A tleap script that builds the chain and sets N, CA, C and O, in Angstrom:
source leaprc.protein.ff14SB
mol = sequence {
  NMET GLU GLU THR GLN PRO VAL PRO ARG VAL
  GLY VAL VAL LEU PHE VAL LEU LYS GLY LYS
  SER VAL LEU LEU GLY ARG ARG ARG ALA SER
  ILE GLY GLU SER THR PHE ALA LEU PRO GLY
  GLY HIE LEU GLU PHE GLY GLU SER PHE GLU
  GLU CYS GLY ALA ARG GLU LEU MET GLU GLU
  THR GLY LEU GLU MET GLY LYS ALA ASP PHE
  LEU THR VAL THR ASN LYS VAL PHE LEU ASP
  LYS SER LYS HIE CYS HIE TYR VAL ILE VAL
  PHE LEU ARG ALA VAL LEU ALA ASP PRO ASN
  GLN VAL PRO GLN ASN PRO GLU PRO ASP LYS
  CYS ASP GLY TRP ASP TRP TYR ASP TRP ASP
  ASN LEU PRO GLN PRO LEU PHE SER THR LEU
  ASP GLU MET VAL ARG SER GLY PHE ASN PRO
  PHE PRO SER CTHR
}
set mol.1.N position { 1.015 -1.163 -0.047 }
set mol.1.CA position { -0.017 -0.146 -0.052 }
set mol.1.C position { 0.835 0.962 -0.012 }
set mol.1.O position { 1.706 0.933 0.858 }
set mol.2.N position { 0.779 2.049 -0.843 }
set mol.2.CA position { 1.431 3.541 -0.981 }
set mol.2.C position { 1.218 4.300 0.387 }
set mol.2.O position { 0.299 4.064 1.171 }
set mol.3.N position { 2.083 5.129 0.532 }
set mol.3.CA position { 1.698 5.937 1.569 }
set mol.3.C position { 1.675 7.231 0.885 }
set mol.3.O position { 2.219 7.505 -0.185 }
set mol.4.N position { 0.792 8.191 1.833 }
set mol.4.CA position { 0.452 9.353 1.185 }
set mol.4.C position { 1.233 10.910 1.563 }
set mol.4.O position { 0.751 11.526 2.514 }
set mol.5.N position { 1.846 11.228 1.183 }
set mol.5.CA position { 2.689 12.273 1.440 }
set mol.5.C position { 1.605 13.853 1.794 }
set mol.5.O position { 1.064 14.599 0.978 }
set mol.6.N position { 1.608 13.908 3.216 }
set mol.6.CA position { 0.850 15.210 3.601 }
set mol.6.C position { 1.272 16.834 2.835 }
set mol.6.O position { 2.317 17.484 2.821 }
set mol.7.N position { 0.239 17.012 2.390 }
set mol.7.CA position { -0.381 18.601 1.530 }
set mol.7.C position { 0.280 19.395 2.357 }
set mol.7.O position { 0.519 19.122 3.534 }
set mol.8.N position { 0.736 20.834 1.536 }
set mol.8.CA position { 0.852 21.879 1.867 }
set mol.8.C position { -0.031 22.525 2.276 }
set mol.8.O position { -0.833 22.265 1.379 }
set mol.9.N position { -0.904 23.611 3.346 }
set mol.9.CA position { -1.761 24.203 3.726 }
set mol.9.C position { -1.565 25.675 3.635 }
set mol.9.O position { -0.426 26.047 3.917 }
set mol.10.N position { -2.587 26.771 3.241 }
set mol.10.CA position { -2.300 27.851 3.498 }
set mol.10.C position { -2.808 28.662 4.405 }
set mol.10.O position { -4.036 28.727 4.464 }
set mol.11.N position { -2.217 29.251 5.077 }
set mol.11.CA position { -2.503 29.916 6.093 }
set mol.11.C position { -2.628 31.358 6.186 }
set mol.11.O position { -1.735 32.069 5.726 }
set mol.12.N position { -3.796 31.922 6.817 }
set mol.12.CA position { -3.758 33.636 7.002 }
set mol.12.C position { -3.578 33.921 8.150 }
set mol.12.O position { -4.413 33.625 9.004 }
set mol.13.N position { -2.115 34.749 8.524 }
set mol.13.CA position { -2.617 34.962 9.775 }
set mol.13.C position { -2.354 36.999 10.288 }
set mol.13.O position { -1.666 37.810 9.667 }
set mol.14.N position { -2.886 37.164 11.114 }
set mol.14.CA position { -2.967 38.797 10.956 }
set mol.14.C position { -2.153 39.280 12.345 }
set mol.14.O position { -2.295 38.779 13.461 }
set mol.15.N position { -1.320 40.317 12.000 }
set mol.15.CA position { -0.644 40.955 12.850 }
set mol.15.C position { -2.221 42.382 13.230 }
set mol.15.O position { -2.455 43.335 12.486 }
set mol.16.N position { -2.832 42.126 14.253 }
set mol.16.CA position { -3.752 43.121 14.414 }
set mol.16.C position { -3.218 44.101 15.131 }
set mol.16.O position { -2.633 43.672 16.126 }
set mol.17.N position { -3.198 45.171 15.016 }
set mol.17.CA position { -2.525 46.311 15.315 }
set mol.17.C position { -3.428 47.524 16.564 }
set mol.17.O position { -4.563 47.883 16.249 }
set mol.18.N position { -2.940 47.941 17.622 }
set mol.18.CA position { -3.408 49.176 18.201 }
set mol.18.C position { -2.515 49.825 18.745 }
set mol.18.O position { -1.933 49.157 19.600 }
set mol.19.N position { -2.178 50.749 18.639 }
set mol.19.CA position { -1.027 51.976 18.744 }
set mol.19.C position { 0.280 50.848 18.925 }
set mol.19.O position { 0.421 49.961 18.084 }
set mol.20.N position { 0.995 50.943 19.825 }
set mol.20.CA position { 2.169 50.026 19.671 }
set mol.20.C position { 2.208 48.510 20.292 }
set mol.20.O position { 3.001 47.824 20.936 }
set mol.21.N position { 0.835 48.376 19.701 }
set mol.21.CA position { 0.485 46.771 20.410 }
set mol.21.C position { 0.308 45.997 19.946 }
set mol.21.O position { 0.605 46.257 18.780 }
set mol.22.N position { -0.185 44.578 20.032 }
set mol.22.CA position { -0.253 43.279 18.686 }
set mol.22.C position { -1.528 42.535 19.637 }
set mol.22.O position { -1.222 42.267 20.799 }
set mol.23.N position { -2.329 42.345 19.376 }
set mol.23.CA position { -3.494 40.970 19.328 }
set mol.23.C position { -2.479 39.617 19.519 }
set mol.23.O position { -1.594 39.335 18.712 }
set mol.24.N position { -2.691 39.078 20.369 }
set mol.24.CA position { -2.431 37.756 20.709 }
set mol.24.C position { -3.304 36.830 21.951 }
set mol.24.O position { -3.677 37.234 23.053 }
set mol.25.N position { -3.450 35.636 21.414 }
set mol.25.CA position { -3.951 34.609 22.345 }
set mol.25.C position { -2.905 33.542 22.614 }
set mol.25.O position { -1.799 33.447 22.082 }
set mol.26.N position { -3.516 32.662 23.646 }
set mol.26.CA position { -3.094 31.716 24.293 }
set mol.26.C position { -3.499 29.910 23.414 }
set mol.26.O position { -4.486 29.247 23.732 }
set mol.27.N position { -2.818 29.616 22.700 }
set mol.27.CA position { -3.152 28.258 22.095 }
set mol.27.C position { -3.776 27.080 22.587 }
set mol.27.O position { -3.127 26.500 23.458 }
set mol.28.N position { -4.825 26.589 22.274 }
set mol.28.CA position { -5.114 25.650 22.798 }
set mol.28.C position { -5.095 24.691 21.815 }
set mol.28.O position { -6.254 24.329 21.617 }
set mol.29.N position { -4.299 24.098 21.090 }
set mol.29.CA position { -4.079 22.970 19.822 }
set mol.29.C position { -2.969 22.211 19.751 }
set mol.29.O position { -1.947 22.620 20.302 }
set mol.30.N position { -2.975 21.101 19.129 }
set mol.30.CA position { -1.958 20.425 19.168 }
set mol.30.C position { -0.659 20.961 18.662 }
set mol.30.O position { 0.443 20.646 19.113 }
set mol.31.N position { -0.856 21.695 17.809 }
set mol.31.CA position { 0.464 22.747 17.070 }
set mol.31.C position { 0.509 23.730 17.910 }
set mol.31.O position { -0.327 24.619 17.749 }
set mol.32.N position { 1.382 23.838 18.915 }
set mol.32.CA position { 1.922 25.607 19.603 }
set mol.32.C position { 0.926 25.109 20.916 }
set mol.32.O position { 0.202 26.054 21.230 }
set mol.33.N position { 0.744 24.210 21.552 }
set mol.33.CA position { -0.167 24.371 22.660 }
set mol.33.C position { 0.489 25.236 23.346 }
set mol.33.O position { 1.705 25.417 23.297 }
set mol.34.N position { -0.420 25.893 24.119 }
set mol.34.CA position { 0.051 26.927 25.175 }
set mol.34.C position { 0.975 27.642 25.084 }
set mol.34.O position { 1.528 28.217 26.021 }
set mol.35.N position { 1.360 27.717 23.530 }
set mol.35.CA position { 2.076 29.447 23.141 }
set mol.35.C position { 1.043 30.431 22.558 }
set mol.35.O position { -0.110 30.240 22.173 }
set mol.36.N position { 1.842 31.598 22.610 }
set mol.36.CA position { 1.118 33.200 22.610 }
set mol.36.C position { 1.042 33.058 21.036 }
set mol.36.O position { 2.159 32.709 20.653 }
set mol.37.N position { 0.069 33.204 19.855 }
set mol.37.CA position { 0.004 33.233 18.692 }
set mol.37.C position { -1.258 34.690 18.767 }
set mol.37.O position { -2.115 35.092 19.554 }
set mol.38.N position { -0.664 35.106 17.356 }
set mol.38.CA position { -1.257 35.576 16.367 }
set mol.38.C position { -2.969 35.192 15.946 }
set mol.38.O position { -3.035 33.975 15.771 }
set mol.39.N position { -3.831 35.613 15.814 }
set mol.39.CA position { -5.167 35.302 14.962 }
set mol.39.C position { -5.039 35.114 13.574 }
set mol.39.O position { -4.184 35.653 12.871 }
set mol.40.N position { -5.998 34.257 13.161 }
set mol.40.CA position { -5.464 33.714 11.850 }
set mol.40.C position { -6.283 31.929 11.507 }
set mol.40.O position { -7.169 31.335 12.122 }
set mol.41.N position { -5.513 31.559 10.316 }
set mol.41.CA position { -6.956 30.062 10.009 }
set mol.41.C position { -6.203 29.677 8.720 }
set mol.41.O position { -5.022 29.933 8.486 }
set mol.42.N position { -7.068 29.022 7.922 }
set mol.42.CA position { -6.844 28.533 6.834 }
set mol.42.C position { -7.606 29.049 5.550 }
set mol.42.O position { -8.818 29.262 5.568 }
set mol.43.N position { -6.980 29.196 4.666 }
set mol.43.CA position { -7.369 29.355 3.294 }
set mol.43.C position { -8.587 28.917 2.774 }
set mol.43.O position { -8.636 27.838 2.183 }
set mol.44.N position { -9.560 29.604 2.915 }
set mol.44.CA position { -10.689 28.851 1.677 }
set mol.44.C position { -10.895 28.930 0.108 }
set mol.44.O position { -11.003 29.985 -0.517 }
set mol.45.N position { -10.925 27.941 -0.313 }
set mol.45.CA position { -11.292 27.906 -1.762 }
set mol.45.C position { -12.070 29.694 -2.103 }
set mol.45.O position { -13.165 30.182 -1.820 }
set mol.46.N position { -10.623 30.324 -2.958 }
set mol.46.CA position { -12.109 31.514 -3.855 }
set mol.46.C position { -11.784 32.443 -3.296 }
set mol.46.O position { -12.053 33.527 -3.813 }
set mol.47.N position { -10.784 32.396 -1.485 }
set mol.47.CA position { -10.999 33.994 -1.039 }
set mol.47.C position { -9.762 34.117 -0.785 }
set mol.47.O position { -8.829 33.371 -0.485 }
set mol.48.N position { -10.005 35.680 -1.039 }
set mol.48.CA position { -8.795 36.526 -0.890 }
set mol.48.C position { -8.158 36.405 0.007 }
set mol.48.O position { -8.748 35.751 0.868 }
set mol.49.N position { -6.793 36.836 0.405 }
set mol.49.CA position { -6.067 36.944 1.634 }
set mol.49.C position { -7.160 37.660 2.534 }
set mol.49.O position { -7.750 36.914 3.316 }
set mol.50.N position { -7.434 38.704 2.535 }
set mol.50.CA position { -7.912 39.635 2.882 }
set mol.50.C position { -9.333 39.509 3.739 }
set mol.50.O position { -9.647 40.004 4.822 }
set mol.51.N position { -10.109 38.598 2.769 }
set mol.51.CA position { -11.080 38.013 2.900 }
set mol.51.C position { -11.270 36.866 4.358 }
set mol.51.O position { -12.017 36.700 5.322 }
set mol.52.N position { -10.152 36.323 3.785 }
set mol.52.CA position { -9.378 35.236 4.833 }
set mol.52.C position { -9.383 35.717 6.554 }
set mol.52.O position { -9.782 35.318 7.648 }
set mol.53.N position { -8.651 36.840 5.927 }
set mol.53.CA position { -8.320 37.293 7.369 }
set mol.53.C position { -9.430 38.171 7.964 }
set mol.53.O position { -9.338 38.196 9.191 }
set mol.54.N position { -10.321 38.809 7.543 }
set mol.54.CA position { -11.211 38.888 8.225 }
set mol.54.C position { -12.074 37.830 8.736 }
set mol.54.O position { -12.097 37.610 9.947 }
set mol.55.N position { -12.593 37.339 8.144 }
set mol.55.CA position { -13.061 35.893 8.237 }
set mol.55.C position { -12.844 34.994 9.693 }
set mol.55.O position { -13.677 34.449 10.417 }
set mol.56.N position { -11.476 35.082 9.779 }
set mol.56.CA position { -11.275 34.373 10.804 }
set mol.56.C position { -11.063 35.236 12.342 }
set mol.56.O position { -11.345 34.863 13.481 }
set mol.57.N position { -10.500 36.428 11.894 }
set mol.57.CA position { -10.678 37.543 12.820 }
set mol.57.C position { -11.857 37.391 13.691 }
set mol.57.O position { -11.907 37.124 14.892 }
set mol.58.N position { -12.729 37.599 12.898 }
set mol.58.CA position { -14.116 37.647 13.586 }
set mol.58.C position { -14.579 36.009 14.124 }
set mol.58.O position { -15.448 35.997 14.996 }
set mol.59.N position { -14.105 34.798 13.702 }
set mol.59.CA position { -14.722 33.737 14.230 }
set mol.59.C position { -13.775 33.704 15.578 }
set mol.59.O position { -14.324 33.349 16.620 }
set mol.60.N position { -12.291 34.079 15.611 }
set mol.60.CA position { -11.745 33.670 16.496 }
set mol.60.C position { -12.279 34.689 17.592 }
set mol.60.O position { -12.786 34.117 18.556 }
set mol.61.N position { -12.274 36.244 17.660 }
set mol.61.CA position { -12.012 37.019 18.180 }
set mol.61.C position { -13.588 38.071 18.455 }
set mol.61.O position { -13.887 38.483 19.576 }
set mol.62.N position { -14.345 38.325 17.326 }
set mol.62.CA position { -15.280 38.573 17.440 }
set mol.62.C position { -15.240 40.269 17.119 }
set mol.62.O position { -16.058 41.155 17.365 }
set mol.63.N position { -13.466 40.290 16.240 }
set mol.63.CA position { -13.688 41.666 16.265 }
set mol.63.C position { -13.837 41.610 14.326 }
set mol.63.O position { -13.629 40.722 13.500 }
set mol.64.N position { -14.304 43.074 14.230 }
set mol.64.CA position { -14.057 43.434 12.930 }
set mol.64.C position { -13.137 44.101 12.114 }
set mol.64.O position { -12.923 45.305 12.263 }
set mol.65.N position { -12.314 43.116 10.876 }
set mol.65.CA position { -11.332 44.233 10.407 }
set mol.65.C position { -11.580 45.156 9.682 }
set mol.65.O position { -12.527 45.230 8.899 }
set mol.66.N position { -10.488 46.194 9.939 }
set mol.66.CA position { -10.886 47.298 8.765 }
set mol.66.C position { -9.287 46.956 7.632 }
set mol.66.O position { -8.891 45.860 7.237 }
set mol.67.N position { -8.781 48.106 7.415 }
set mol.67.CA position { -7.773 47.715 6.149 }
set mol.67.C position { -6.642 47.059 6.698 }
set mol.67.O position { -6.091 47.324 7.766 }
set mol.68.N position { -6.311 46.079 5.782 }
set mol.68.CA position { -5.048 44.928 5.847 }
set mol.68.C position { -4.088 45.068 4.743 }
set mol.68.O position { -4.422 45.163 3.562 }
set mol.69.N position { -2.794 45.075 5.212 }
set mol.69.CA position { -1.379 44.799 4.098 }
set mol.69.C position { -1.291 43.805 4.035 }
set mol.69.O position { -1.579 43.006 4.926 }
set mol.70.N position { -0.827 43.537 2.866 }
set mol.70.CA position { 0.387 42.303 2.629 }
set mol.70.C position { 1.767 42.815 3.486 }
set mol.70.O position { 2.345 43.892 3.342 }
set mol.71.N position { 2.095 41.778 4.365 }
set mol.71.CA position { 3.306 42.339 5.521 }
set mol.71.C position { 4.569 41.071 4.457 }
set mol.71.O position { 5.504 41.481 3.769 }
set mol.72.N position { 4.251 39.829 4.609 }
set mol.72.CA position { 5.291 38.816 4.441 }
set mol.72.C position { 4.907 37.634 4.230 }
set mol.72.O position { 3.718 37.458 4.494 }
set mol.73.N position { 5.671 36.421 3.712 }
set mol.73.CA position { 4.947 35.057 3.895 }
set mol.73.C position { 6.024 34.129 4.774 }
set mol.73.O position { 6.940 34.643 5.416 }
set mol.74.N position { 5.847 33.061 4.728 }
set mol.74.CA position { 6.432 31.957 5.416 }
set mol.74.C position { 6.566 30.569 4.921 }
set mol.74.O position { 5.718 30.409 4.043 }
set mol.75.N position { 7.229 29.553 5.095 }
set mol.75.CA position { 7.056 28.607 4.300 }
set mol.75.C position { 7.766 27.774 5.429 }
set mol.75.O position { 8.956 27.871 5.728 }
set mol.76.N position { 6.646 26.767 6.128 }
set mol.76.CA position { 7.083 26.199 7.404 }
set mol.76.C position { 6.843 24.807 7.549 }
set mol.76.O position { 5.648 24.527 7.457 }
set mol.77.N position { 7.748 23.664 7.782 }
set mol.77.CA position { 7.604 22.773 8.141 }
set mol.77.C position { 7.372 22.256 9.840 }
set mol.77.O position { 8.309 22.353 10.633 }
set mol.78.N position { 6.183 21.774 10.212 }
set mol.78.CA position { 6.530 21.234 11.513 }
set mol.78.C position { 6.470 19.545 12.047 }
set mol.78.O position { 5.597 18.690 12.195 }
set mol.79.N position { 7.746 19.639 12.202 }
set mol.79.CA position { 7.937 18.282 12.323 }
set mol.79.C position { 7.896 17.511 14.032 }
set mol.79.O position { 7.951 16.317 14.325 }
set mol.80.N position { 7.805 18.477 14.745 }
set mol.80.CA position { 7.843 18.233 15.922 }
set mol.80.C position { 6.445 17.201 16.634 }
set mol.80.O position { 6.478 16.774 17.788 }
set mol.81.N position { 5.645 17.027 15.961 }
set mol.81.CA position { 4.342 16.265 16.257 }
set mol.81.C position { 4.157 15.075 15.947 }
set mol.81.O position { 4.828 14.866 14.936 }
set mol.82.N position { 3.370 13.754 16.393 }
set mol.82.CA position { 3.421 13.337 15.636 }
set mol.82.C position { 2.311 12.955 14.202 }
set mol.82.O position { 2.238 11.887 13.595 }
set mol.83.N position { 1.727 13.915 14.018 }
set mol.83.CA position { 0.965 14.400 12.578 }
set mol.83.C position { 2.021 15.564 11.927 }
set mol.83.O position { 2.198 16.634 12.510 }
set mol.84.N position { 2.530 15.313 10.972 }
set mol.84.CA position { 3.777 16.280 10.828 }
set mol.84.C position { 2.863 17.061 9.991 }
set mol.84.O position { 1.853 16.473 9.604 }
set mol.85.N position { 3.071 18.523 9.574 }
set mol.85.CA position { 2.023 19.368 8.670 }
set mol.85.C position { 3.657 20.545 8.003 }
set mol.85.O position { 4.808 20.786 8.368 }
set mol.86.N position { 2.578 20.985 6.715 }
set mol.86.CA position { 3.431 21.814 6.063 }
set mol.86.C position { 2.738 23.304 5.380 }
set mol.86.O position { 2.213 23.285 4.267 }
set mol.87.N position { 2.811 24.368 6.085 }
set mol.87.CA position { 2.247 25.411 6.272 }
set mol.87.C position { 2.638 26.477 5.411 }
set mol.87.O position { 3.424 27.208 6.012 }
set mol.88.N position { 2.440 26.816 4.396 }
set mol.88.CA position { 2.702 28.373 3.436 }
set mol.88.C position { 1.775 29.422 4.424 }
set mol.88.O position { 0.602 29.068 4.543 }
set mol.89.N position { 2.079 30.383 4.978 }
set mol.89.CA position { 1.830 31.246 6.215 }
set mol.89.C position { 1.671 32.726 5.806 }
set mol.89.O position { 2.549 33.468 6.249 }
set mol.90.N position { 0.825 33.226 5.131 }
set mol.90.CA position { 1.088 34.924 4.650 }
set mol.90.C position { 0.714 35.507 6.047 }
set mol.90.O position { 0.054 34.876 6.873 }
set mol.91.N position { 1.165 36.686 6.224 }
set mol.91.CA position { 1.158 37.629 7.261 }
set mol.91.C position { 0.728 39.083 6.666 }
set mol.91.O position { 1.333 39.674 5.772 }
set mol.92.N position { -0.355 39.508 7.292 }
set mol.92.CA position { -1.661 40.788 6.434 }
set mol.92.C position { -0.898 41.371 7.981 }
set mol.92.O position { -0.357 40.679 8.844 }
set mol.93.N position { -1.050 42.610 7.957 }
set mol.93.CA position { -0.803 43.609 9.291 }
set mol.93.C position { -2.436 44.159 8.820 }
set mol.93.O position { -2.929 44.089 7.694 }
set mol.94.N position { -3.072 44.722 10.097 }
set mol.94.CA position { -4.782 44.769 9.982 }
set mol.94.C position { -4.573 45.567 11.068 }
set mol.94.O position { -3.641 45.548 11.873 }
set mol.95.N position { -5.973 46.593 10.982 }
set mol.95.CA position { -6.573 47.578 11.845 }
set mol.95.C position { -7.924 47.060 12.029 }
set mol.95.O position { -8.543 46.400 11.194 }
set mol.96.N position { -8.454 47.509 13.525 }
set mol.96.CA position { -10.342 47.239 13.493 }
set mol.96.C position { -10.724 48.352 12.584 }
set mol.96.O position { -10.148 49.376 12.214 }
set mol.97.N position { -12.155 47.691 12.288 }
set mol.97.CA position { -12.609 48.321 11.703 }
set mol.97.C position { -13.022 49.849 12.772 }
set mol.97.O position { -12.937 51.000 12.342 }
set mol.98.N position { -13.358 49.566 13.859 }
set mol.98.CA position { -14.027 50.514 15.212 }
set mol.98.C position { -12.678 50.133 16.138 }
set mol.98.O position { -12.772 48.990 16.584 }
set mol.99.N position { -11.576 50.752 16.487 }
set mol.99.CA position { -10.845 50.597 17.670 }
set mol.99.C position { -11.062 50.412 18.986 }
set mol.99.O position { -10.171 50.273 19.824 }
set mol.100.N position { -12.062 50.406 19.163 }
set mol.100.CA position { -13.052 50.630 20.414 }
set mol.100.C position { -13.488 49.355 20.655 }
set mol.100.O position { -13.555 49.041 21.843 }
set mol.101.N position { -13.721 48.748 20.048 }
set mol.101.CA position { -13.986 46.965 19.908 }
set mol.101.C position { -13.300 46.497 21.015 }
set mol.101.O position { -12.387 47.131 21.544 }
set mol.102.N position { -13.754 45.253 21.447 }
set mol.102.CA position { -13.132 44.457 22.497 }
set mol.102.C position { -13.398 43.048 22.031 }
set mol.102.O position { -14.426 42.568 21.554 }
set mol.103.N position { -12.146 42.466 22.301 }
set mol.103.CA position { -11.797 40.999 21.972 }
set mol.103.C position { -12.913 40.161 22.640 }
set mol.103.O position { -13.410 40.453 23.728 }
set mol.104.N position { -13.369 38.762 21.654 }
set mol.104.CA position { -13.818 38.276 22.667 }
set mol.104.C position { -13.396 36.630 22.452 }
set mol.104.O position { -12.583 36.469 21.542 }
set mol.105.N position { -13.835 35.381 23.162 }
set mol.105.CA position { -13.396 34.524 23.006 }
set mol.105.C position { -14.340 33.489 22.549 }
set mol.105.O position { -14.702 32.642 23.365 }
set mol.106.N position { -14.862 33.452 21.117 }
set mol.106.CA position { -15.872 32.804 20.657 }
set mol.106.C position { -15.385 30.961 20.639 }
set mol.106.O position { -16.028 29.918 20.752 }
set mol.107.N position { -14.250 31.218 20.481 }
set mol.107.CA position { -13.534 29.496 20.730 }
set mol.107.C position { -12.956 28.959 21.720 }
set mol.107.O position { -11.879 28.391 21.532 }
set mol.108.N position { -13.499 29.007 22.929 }
set mol.108.CA position { -12.370 28.352 23.828 }
set mol.108.C position { -11.783 27.207 23.984 }
set mol.108.O position { -10.973 26.949 24.875 }
set mol.109.N position { -12.200 26.394 23.041 }
set mol.109.CA position { -11.999 25.001 23.105 }
set mol.109.C position { -10.054 25.335 21.854 }
set mol.109.O position { -9.116 24.558 21.676 }
set mol.110.N position { -10.221 26.440 21.448 }
set mol.110.CA position { -8.742 26.775 20.483 }
set mol.110.C position { -8.146 27.778 20.593 }
set mol.110.O position { -7.330 28.271 19.814 }
set mol.111.N position { -8.862 28.497 22.491 }
set mol.111.CA position { -8.027 29.593 22.342 }
set mol.111.C position { -8.386 29.798 23.760 }
set mol.111.O position { -9.481 29.464 24.211 }
set mol.112.N position { -7.474 30.337 24.439 }
set mol.112.CA position { -7.408 30.552 26.393 }
set mol.112.C position { -8.043 32.291 26.272 }
set mol.112.O position { -8.458 32.926 27.241 }
set mol.113.N position { -8.001 32.638 25.308 }
set mol.113.CA position { -8.248 34.409 25.368 }
set mol.113.C position { -7.461 35.194 24.598 }
set mol.113.O position { -6.313 34.962 24.219 }
set mol.114.N position { -8.232 36.256 24.363 }
set mol.114.CA position { -7.308 37.452 23.221 }
set mol.114.C position { -6.977 38.760 24.154 }
set mol.114.O position { -7.984 39.270 24.645 }
set mol.115.N position { -6.098 39.200 24.382 }
set mol.115.CA position { -5.777 40.841 24.921 }
set mol.115.C position { -4.487 41.263 23.797 }
set mol.115.O position { -4.136 40.713 22.753 }
set mol.116.N position { -4.168 42.010 24.232 }
set mol.116.CA position { -3.430 43.420 23.451 }
set mol.116.C position { -1.798 43.467 24.448 }
set mol.116.O position { -1.637 43.704 25.645 }
set mol.117.N position { -0.929 43.183 23.521 }
set mol.117.CA position { 0.482 42.942 24.078 }
set mol.117.C position { 1.385 44.011 23.377 }
set mol.117.O position { 1.295 44.192 22.163 }
set mol.118.N position { 2.190 44.663 24.101 }
set mol.118.CA position { 3.099 45.931 23.762 }
set mol.118.C position { 4.246 45.091 23.018 }
set mol.118.O position { 4.965 44.289 23.614 }
set mol.119.N position { 4.336 45.375 21.610 }
set mol.119.CA position { 5.752 44.761 20.550 }
set mol.119.C position { 6.555 44.210 21.665 }
set mol.119.O position { 6.734 43.043 22.012 }
set mol.120.N position { 7.068 45.507 22.218 }
set mol.120.CA position { 8.675 45.624 22.925 }
set mol.120.C position { 8.503 44.556 24.545 }
set mol.120.O position { 9.393 44.496 25.394 }
set mol.121.N position { 7.345 43.917 24.624 }
set mol.121.CA position { 7.176 43.320 25.681 }
set mol.121.C position { 6.074 41.996 25.544 }
set mol.121.O position { 5.187 41.619 26.310 }
set mol.122.N position { 6.393 41.634 24.634 }
set mol.122.CA position { 5.625 40.357 24.328 }
set mol.122.C position { 5.968 39.012 25.018 }
set mol.122.O position { 7.119 38.610 25.188 }
set mol.123.N position { 4.362 38.086 25.559 }
set mol.123.CA position { 4.511 37.242 26.555 }
set mol.123.C position { 5.186 35.916 25.861 }
set mol.123.O position { 5.279 35.775 24.641 }
set mol.124.N position { 5.543 35.176 26.622 }
set mol.124.CA position { 6.720 33.836 26.716 }
set mol.124.C position { 5.560 32.856 26.926 }
set mol.124.O position { 4.569 32.828 27.656 }
set mol.125.N position { 6.023 32.166 26.108 }
set mol.125.CA position { 6.368 31.491 25.037 }
set mol.125.C position { 5.750 31.960 23.994 }
set mol.125.O position { 4.535 32.069 24.153 }
set mol.126.N position { 6.267 32.358 22.720 }
set mol.126.CA position { 5.576 32.835 21.708 }
set mol.126.C position { 5.670 31.547 20.625 }
set mol.126.O position { 6.728 30.919 20.596 }
set mol.127.N position { 4.324 31.069 19.542 }
set mol.127.CA position { 4.562 30.370 18.765 }
set mol.127.C position { 5.109 30.396 17.916 }
set mol.127.O position { 5.356 31.402 17.252 }
set mol.128.N position { 5.526 29.048 17.652 }
set mol.128.CA position { 7.462 29.085 16.565 }
set mol.128.C position { 7.630 29.884 15.576 }
set mol.128.O position { 8.688 30.474 15.356 }
set mol.129.N position { 6.507 29.983 14.827 }
set mol.129.CA position { 7.067 30.875 13.926 }
set mol.129.C position { 6.845 32.592 13.977 }
set mol.129.O position { 7.461 33.326 13.204 }
set mol.130.N position { 6.139 32.972 14.722 }
set mol.130.CA position { 6.507 34.251 15.058 }
set mol.130.C position { 7.525 34.229 16.411 }
set mol.130.O position { 8.211 35.250 16.348 }
set mol.131.N position { 7.719 33.788 17.080 }
set mol.131.CA position { 9.218 33.789 17.745 }
set mol.131.C position { 10.054 34.027 16.890 }
set mol.131.O position { 10.656 35.101 16.891 }
set mol.132.N position { 10.371 32.648 15.561 }
set mol.132.CA position { 11.292 33.165 14.736 }
set mol.132.C position { 10.969 34.356 14.039 }
set mol.132.O position { 11.970 34.410 13.325 }
set mol.133.N position { 10.365 35.250 13.759 }
set mol.133.CA position { 9.690 36.316 13.157 }
set mol.133.C position { 11.068 37.114 14.234 }
set mol.133.O position { 12.278 37.342 14.212 }
set mol.134.N position { 10.109 37.256 14.913 }
set mol.134.CA position { 10.457 38.507 16.225 }
set mol.134.C position { 12.030 38.240 16.753 }
set mol.134.O position { 12.653 39.151 17.299 }
set mol.135.N position { 12.656 36.818 16.529 }
set mol.135.CA position { 14.052 37.096 16.862 }
set mol.135.C position { 14.584 37.647 15.678 }
set mol.135.O position { 15.524 38.428 15.829 }
set mol.136.N position { 14.159 37.393 14.439 }
set mol.136.CA position { 14.694 37.635 13.334 }
set mol.136.C position { 14.736 39.566 13.490 }
set mol.136.O position { 15.089 40.218 12.507 }
set mol.137.N position { 14.399 40.172 14.612 }
set mol.137.CA position { 14.278 41.683 14.211 }
set mol.137.C position { 12.706 41.980 13.568 }
set mol.137.O position { 12.022 42.903 14.010 }
set mol.138.N position { 12.254 41.127 12.529 }
set mol.138.CA position { 10.847 41.630 12.023 }
set mol.138.C position { 9.866 42.780 12.665 }
set mol.138.O position { 9.559 42.411 13.799 }
set mol.139.N position { 9.372 43.821 12.398 }
set mol.139.CA position { 8.716 44.570 12.903 }
set mol.139.C position { 7.359 44.679 12.511 }
set mol.139.O position { 7.357 45.216 11.404 }
set mol.140.N position { 6.157 44.421 12.897 }
set mol.140.CA position { 4.770 44.717 12.161 }
set mol.140.C position { 4.802 45.915 11.449 }
set mol.140.O position { 4.504 46.122 10.273 }
set mol.141.N position { 5.345 46.947 12.616 }
set mol.141.CA position { 4.355 48.496 12.677 }
set mol.141.C position { 5.100 48.932 11.525 }
set mol.141.O position { 6.201 48.537 11.143 }
set mol.142.N position { 4.142 50.036 10.891 }
set mol.142.CA position { 4.545 50.884 9.572 }
set mol.142.C position { 5.820 51.315 9.546 }
set mol.142.O position { 6.148 50.707 10.564 }
set mol.143.N position { 6.731 51.820 9.247 }
set mol.143.CA position { 7.594 52.761 9.332 }
set mol.143.C position { 7.086 54.278 9.140 }
set mol.143.O position { 6.258 54.707 8.336 }
set mol.144.N position { 7.949 55.063 10.272 }
set mol.144.CA position { 7.279 56.477 9.747 }
set mol.144.C position { 7.830 57.781 9.528 }
set mol.144.O position { 7.112 58.695 9.123 }
savepdb mol mol.pdb
quit
């Protein structure tokens, strides 16, 4: 019997910015359990990156996305769990449609909750892809 290879998936992840803070939640998932991560999820057939980001942000946090810009893309293979996976991850920078919105936690089985964290004082541990970006000096904030 022929063994099938895992297929790469596409994820869209958002750096939602508010002042000098970024929105993070503590994951409750097999990949990155108990790490702090950005909101995001799988790209669905026919979606633009922005549509996916807006949908995932609403599903995960109850927040409505405003303007979003493409930042970067990563190509990550996760081999640390029994179920190996490969993700192409598209990162967007986004602001909220209304800056006074408060994040909710409509998926408590996937996340312990969402909060704003100062970019210069991020909580630990960070999800591996985010941690690698931070260590490399990546900055999601627009240059002024």
